[in-house]
DRENDRENLUM-701496 format. One record per residue: residue number from 1; residue in three letters; x, z, y of N, C-alpha, C in turn. Coordinates in Angstrom, 3 decimals. Layout:
BEGIN
- NUM	ALA	X	Z	Y	X	Z	Y	X	Z	Y
...
# end
This chain:
BEGIN
- 1	UNK	13.376	2.536	-0.957	12.208	3.006	-1.750	11.177	2.551	-1.142
- 2	UNK	10.461	1.874	-2.334	9.170	1.400	-2.033	7.980	2.294	-2.338
- 3	UNK	7.032	2.455	-1.316	6.085	3.692	-1.914	4.801	2.773	-1.902
- 4	UNK	4.050	3.176	-3.039	2.430	2.726	-3.305	1.579	3.552	-2.550
- 5	UNK	0.316	2.935	-2.217	-1.020	3.652	-1.910	-1.464	4.147	-3.040
- 6	UNK	-1.641	5.648	-3.242	-2.227	5.893	-4.508	-3.598	6.358	-3.677
- 7	UNK	-4.579	5.683	-4.885	-5.975	5.900	-4.374	-6.636	7.319	-4.453
- 8	UNK	-5.922	7.925	-5.399	-6.240	8.844	-5.959	-5.959	10.261	-4.814
- 9	UNK	-4.612	10.144	-4.327	-4.189	10.842	-3.742	-4.791	10.918	-2.138
- 10	UNK	-5.052	9.381	-1.947	-5.752	9.082	-0.773	-6.897	9.797	-0.667
- 11	UNK	-7.903	9.637	-1.487	-9.281	10.395	-1.627	-8.886	12.277	-1.059
- 12	UNK	-7.988	12.341	-1.961	-7.829	13.943	-1.991	-7.319	14.249	-0.535
- 13	UNK	-6.398	13.786	-0.499	-5.746	13.905	0.864	-6.851	13.463	2.278
- 14	UNK	-7.322	12.520	2.264	-8.622	12.631	3.441	-9.631	13.447	3.314
- 15	UNK	-10.148	14.178	2.190	-10.946	15.410	2.325	-10.224	16.644	2.673
- 16	UNK	-9.060	16.705	2.049	-8.268	17.937	2.308	-8.052	18.184	3.957
- 17	UNK	-7.537	17.103	4.391	-7.354	17.028	6.034	-8.323	17.375	7.014
- 18	UNK	-9.800	16.705	6.358	-10.631	16.597	7.137	-11.462	18.112	6.987
- 19	UNK	-11.458	19.002	5.863	-11.740	20.002	5.542	-10.723	21.035	6.506
- 20	UNK	-9.525	20.828	6.565	-8.671	21.741	7.485	-8.681	21.744	8.690
- 21	UNK	-9.235	20.830	9.202	-9.810	20.516	10.544	-11.128	21.106	10.818
- 22	UNK	-11.819	21.317	9.797	-13.099	22.011	10.241	-14.289	20.676	10.336
- 23	UNK	-14.075	19.807	10.133	-14.814	18.645	10.299	-16.047	18.628	9.115
- 24	UNK	-16.979	18.440	9.298	-17.954	17.998	8.236	-17.663	16.253	8.183
- 25	UNK	-18.336	15.893	6.963	-18.400	14.326	6.890	-19.103	13.540	8.079
- 26	UNK	-20.376	14.420	8.185	-21.116	13.538	9.459	-20.512	13.633	10.750
- 27	UNK	-19.529	14.636	10.988	-18.731	14.845	12.108	-17.616	13.578	12.420
- 28	UNK	-16.892	13.350	11.394	-16.089	12.172	11.453	-16.847	11.110	11.380
- 29	UNK	-17.737	10.909	10.588	-18.701	9.627	10.688	-18.613	9.362	12.380
- 30	UNK	-19.458	10.635	13.030	-20.079	10.342	14.242	-18.822	9.668	15.047
- 31	UNK	-17.597	10.645	15.103	-16.289	10.205	15.696	-15.804	9.092	15.378
- 32	UNK	-16.055	8.529	14.356	-15.090	7.130	13.969	-16.443	5.981	14.185
- 33	UNK	-17.868	6.445	14.508	-18.782	5.173	14.644	-19.108	4.493	13.376
- 34	UNK	-18.929	5.387	12.241	-19.197	4.769	10.853	-20.320	5.603	10.320
- 35	UNK	-20.900	5.284	9.021	-21.758	6.067	8.441	-21.243	7.127	7.858
- 36	UNK	-22.052	8.373	7.740	-21.523	9.249	6.795	-21.014	8.821	5.097
- 37	UNK	-22.038	7.775	4.812	-21.890	7.247	3.574	-20.630	6.392	3.439
- 38	UNK	-19.837	6.220	4.508	-18.649	5.172	4.581	-17.752	6.215	4.205
- 39	UNK	-17.789	7.342	5.004	-16.480	8.446	4.883	-16.554	9.164	3.663
- 40	UNK	-18.061	9.492	3.039	-18.035	9.941	1.673	-17.442	8.933	0.509
- 41	UNK	-17.615	7.450	0.416	-17.094	6.510	-0.254	-15.405	6.775	0.058
- 42	UNK	-14.896	6.616	1.135	-13.364	6.817	1.130	-12.937	8.042	0.651
- 43	UNK	-13.809	9.235	0.636	-13.255	10.641	0.177	-13.600	10.653	-1.368
- 44	UNK	-14.464	9.849	-2.007	-14.668	9.797	-3.360	-13.862	8.745	-4.055
- 45	UNK	-13.181	7.883	-3.236	-12.143	6.991	-3.991	-12.999	5.528	-4.378
- 46	UNK	-14.262	5.316	-3.955	-15.146	4.166	-4.174	-14.366	3.090	-3.513
- 47	UNK	-13.889	3.222	-2.281	-12.834	2.157	-1.580	-12.050	3.109	-0.637
- 48	UNK	-11.157	2.158	-0.365	-10.170	2.720	1.002	-10.575	2.250	2.254
- 49	UNK	-10.455	3.259	3.126	-10.718	2.541	4.452	-9.605	1.588	4.807
- 50	UNK	-10.218	0.728	5.757	-9.103	-0.303	6.020	-8.283	0.042	7.001
- 51	UNK	-7.249	-0.700	7.113	-6.012	-0.224	8.057	-6.183	0.227	9.217
- 52	UNK	-6.860	-0.167	9.840	-7.664	0.200	11.214	-8.237	1.338	11.301
- 53	UNK	-9.024	1.680	10.337	-9.824	2.720	10.078	-8.707	3.984	9.603
- 54	UNK	-7.756	3.576	8.818	-6.538	4.420	8.314	-6.083	5.449	9.712
- 55	UNK	-5.524	4.207	10.730	-4.928	4.483	11.864	-5.636	5.705	12.638
- 56	UNK	-7.137	5.082	12.749	-8.025	5.960	13.543	-8.076	7.438	12.888
- 57	UNK	-8.063	7.496	11.591	-8.424	8.783	10.793	-7.266	9.676	10.852
- 58	UNK	-6.008	8.968	10.911	-4.874	9.733	10.991	-4.889	10.107	12.597
- 59	UNK	-5.216	9.413	13.507	-5.186	9.767	14.907	-6.041	11.186	15.017
- 60	UNK	-7.202	10.834	14.658	-8.287	11.947	14.538	-7.797	13.412	13.864
- 61	UNK	-6.757	13.318	12.877	-6.548	14.357	12.382	-5.242	14.904	12.611
- 62	UNK	-4.704	14.010	13.505	-3.272	14.590	14.059	-2.070	14.596	12.968
- 63	UNK	-2.171	13.391	12.032	-1.251	13.454	11.163	-0.909	11.993	10.947
- 64	UNK	0.466	11.987	10.319	0.827	10.249	10.418	0.063	9.644	9.133
- 65	UNK	-0.152	8.293	9.072	-1.091	7.697	8.271	-0.460	7.796	6.836
- 66	UNK	0.803	7.795	6.798	1.622	7.570	5.398	1.112	9.505	4.817
- 67	UNK	0.811	10.343	5.421	0.491	11.709	5.171	-1.092	11.441	4.590
- 68	UNK	-1.666	10.548	4.641	-3.171	10.312	4.277	-3.108	9.473	2.830
- 69	UNK	-1.931	8.686	2.917	-2.038	7.491	1.687	-0.990	7.874	0.444
- 70	UNK	-0.029	8.870	0.918	1.097	8.920	-0.265	0.673	10.598	-0.980
- 71	UNK	1.125	10.292	-2.109	0.661	11.392	-2.952	1.391	12.580	-2.600
- 72	UNK	2.608	12.704	-2.062	3.035	14.123	-1.706	2.555	14.786	-0.670
- 73	UNK	1.288	15.391	-0.491	1.058	16.049	0.538	0.745	17.510	0.253
- 74	UNK	0.960	18.245	0.946	1.078	19.863	0.640	0.019	20.429	1.661
# end
């Protein structure tokens, strides 16, 4: 079965996982060496992080990449 990246799910998943970890947007930005605006754009669905950034976010949050980009996240 082919699964597609769901932009709406991705933005929600990014925000949910960050908040569960207790990180603020600025914390993630500092750890990822990007601007807080970039993190906000990812979480607001303005654009998706590149593949490299998705892998870094998954590592930071301790979740698989597909957990961030696929709709079925609990």
